[in-house]
C-alpha positions as CSV (number, residue, x, y, z in Angstrom):
1,A,73.1,177.3,234.5
2,Q,74.2,179.0,237.6
3,S,75.2,176.9,240.6
4,Y,74.9,178.2,244.2
5,Q,75.9,176.7,247.5
6,V,73.1,176.6,250.1
7,T,74.7,177.9,253.3
8,D,71.6,178.1,255.5
9,I,67.9,177.1,255.5
10,Y,65.5,178.6,258.1
11,F,62.0,179.7,258.8
12,Q,61.6,183.3,259.9
13,G,58.7,185.1,261.4
14,P,57.6,187.5,264.2
15,L,57.4,186.4,267.8
16,Q,54.0,186.7,269.5
17,V,55.2,189.5,271.7
18,G,57.2,192.5,270.7
19,A,58.8,193.4,267.4
20,T,61.5,190.7,267.5
21,V,61.9,188.2,264.7
22,A,62.6,184.5,265.3
23,R,64.8,182.4,263.0
24,V,64.3,178.6,263.3
25,P,66.9,176.6,261.3
26,V,65.9,173.4,259.5
27,E,68.0,170.8,257.7
28,T,66.3,170.5,254.3
29,L,64.2,172.6,251.9
30,D,61.3,170.2,252.2
31,A,61.4,170.0,256.0
32,P,58.0,170.9,257.6
33,A,57.8,174.0,259.7
34,P,58.6,173.3,263.4
35,P,55.6,173.4,265.8
36,G,54.6,177.0,266.4
37,C,56.2,178.2,263.2
38,E,53.5,177.3,260.7
39,E,53.0,180.9,259.7
40,Y,56.7,181.7,259.3
41,T,58.3,182.1,255.9
42,L,61.0,179.8,254.6
43,Y,64.3,181.5,253.6
44,V,67.6,180.2,252.3
45,K,71.1,181.8,252.1
46,L,72.7,181.1,248.7
47,F,76.3,181.7,247.9
48,S,78.3,181.7,244.7
49,P,81.8,183.2,244.7
50,Q,81.4,183.9,241.0
51,Y,78.5,186.3,241.6
52,H,78.6,187.4,245.2
53,E,80.9,188.4,248.1
54,T,78.5,187.4,250.8
55,P,75.5,185.0,250.8
56,V,72.2,186.2,249.4
57,I,69.0,185.7,251.4
58,C,65.9,184.8,249.5
59,S,62.9,182.6,249.6
60,P,63.0,179.4,247.4
61,D,59.9,180.7,245.4
62,E,61.7,183.9,244.5
63,V,64.5,182.1,242.7
64,G,62.8,179.0,241.5
65,L,64.9,176.8,243.7
66,V,64.1,173.1,243.4
67,T,65.6,170.0,245.1
68,L,67.8,167.6,243.3
69,K,65.1,164.9,243.8
70,D,62.7,167.1,241.8
71,E,65.2,167.6,239.1
72,V,65.9,163.9,238.7
73,A,62.1,163.1,238.7
74,D,61.5,165.7,235.9
75,A,64.4,164.3,233.9
76,L,63.1,160.7,234.3
77,R,59.6,161.8,233.1
78,V,61.2,163.0,229.9
79,A,63.8,160.2,229.5
80,V,61.7,157.1,230.2
81,P,59.2,157.6,227.3
82,I,62.1,158.3,224.9
83,L,64.0,155.2,226.1
84,G,60.8,153.2,225.6
85,F,60.5,154.4,222.1
86,W,64.1,153.6,221.1
87,L,63.9,150.2,222.8
88,S,60.7,149.4,221.0
89,L,62.1,150.5,217.7
90,S,65.2,148.4,218.3
91,L,63.2,145.3,219.2
92,F,61.0,145.9,216.1
93,F,64.1,145.9,213.8
94,Y,65.6,142.9,215.5
95,S,62.3,141.0,215.1
96,Y,61.9,142.1,211.5
97,G,65.5,141.0,210.7
98,S,65.0,137.6,212.4
99,L,61.8,136.9,210.4
100,T,63.0,138.1,207.0
101,S,66.6,137.0,207.0
102,T,67.5,133.8,205.2
103,P,68.9,131.0,207.3
104,R,72.6,130.1,206.6
């Protein structure tokens, strides 16, 4: 897997008058658009010294960027059922052993 450092997160869109473009910085990827910027597009600057000399600007959708919270939630959705299976199997073997073993 490739790892990148997020150097900047912002919404970008045209101002109401003229041909100028406004950039409105935000703190996190899941931050809502500031008032008046609902139609703007979210962009991030990503940097990896292994692959680039300067940060790359892209939208999170273009690169499949997900938050760490989403990654952990996905991992738990897979891990919890597997953990439940192994714990149940262990409990079954322990119970079976307790019932069938001869007392000393």
